[in-house]
C-alpha positions, 0 to 999 in steps of 0.5 A: 932139226936145228931151230933158230930163235926166230923159227919157233914160238914157245907156249906154256899151257896150264892145265888142271888135272886131278886137282893138280896144276900141270904145265904143258910146254909146246914149241911151235916150229912153223908147220911142225908142232913138237910137244916138249914136256909135261911137267908132272907134280910141279906147281910152277909159276912163271916169273919175270927176269926182274924177280931173279936173284943176282946170283942167278942172273950172274950165272945165266948171263955169264954162261948162257947169254941174255936172260930174255932167251929163256922162259923162267919158272919157280916152284917151292916146297917146304924148305927149298925154292926152285927156279927153272930156265927153259930155252933152246940152244942149237936146236936142243931143248934145255932146262937149268935148275937153280935151288935156293939161288944156287946152280944145280944142273942143266938138263938137255932133252934127248930123243928116245930114239937115241936112248943108249941100248944099255939103258933100254936093256936095264929098264926093260929087265928090271922094270917090266911093264914100265914105259920110258917117258923122257930121257935127259942128259944132265950136267951138274958140278958132281958129274954128268948122267942120264935121267930116265923118267919111267912110269907104269899104270894110270892116274892114282895107280901110276908108279913113276921113278927117275933112274940115273945112269952114268954118261957110260950108261951104268946104273947109279940109282932110282929116285921117287919121281918128283923128288930132286936128289941132292946130287946126281952122282 
């Protein structure tokens, strides 16, 4: 389904679950409501375009258009500041990540129905009992890759990983979910 800017409403709902803030992102498409993503482990706060650094503004405007086309969020850890731009392009949900004001990557959500069979086979074989929760195609200066978010268990006993595969579905690495790797490849 293609989505035009005028066809949807973007809603962020902040939830407190197990003493941790979660952001529920929903795209309302007329009579169709699609759950885009639930961001676990990231305490993001909305930010205004006027609060963006000049380098982020320059990169986004020169590569993706007006700053107002995206929903902007920010999170921080002990030594890094993450800025996220979420938007719709040609019907696809996209999210750009900037780390310390520098472009890091752009991720496009891929419907699980289109998960490459090699990725599904690898995950089923080496991670039995795990569920694929989200599939993204990530483009970065170091190369393109699939990011597969998997989990097993519930609440405090949940184990989750991000698996990275090349664009040709060859396994690269597993990363503890909620830790952003220094590079994709």
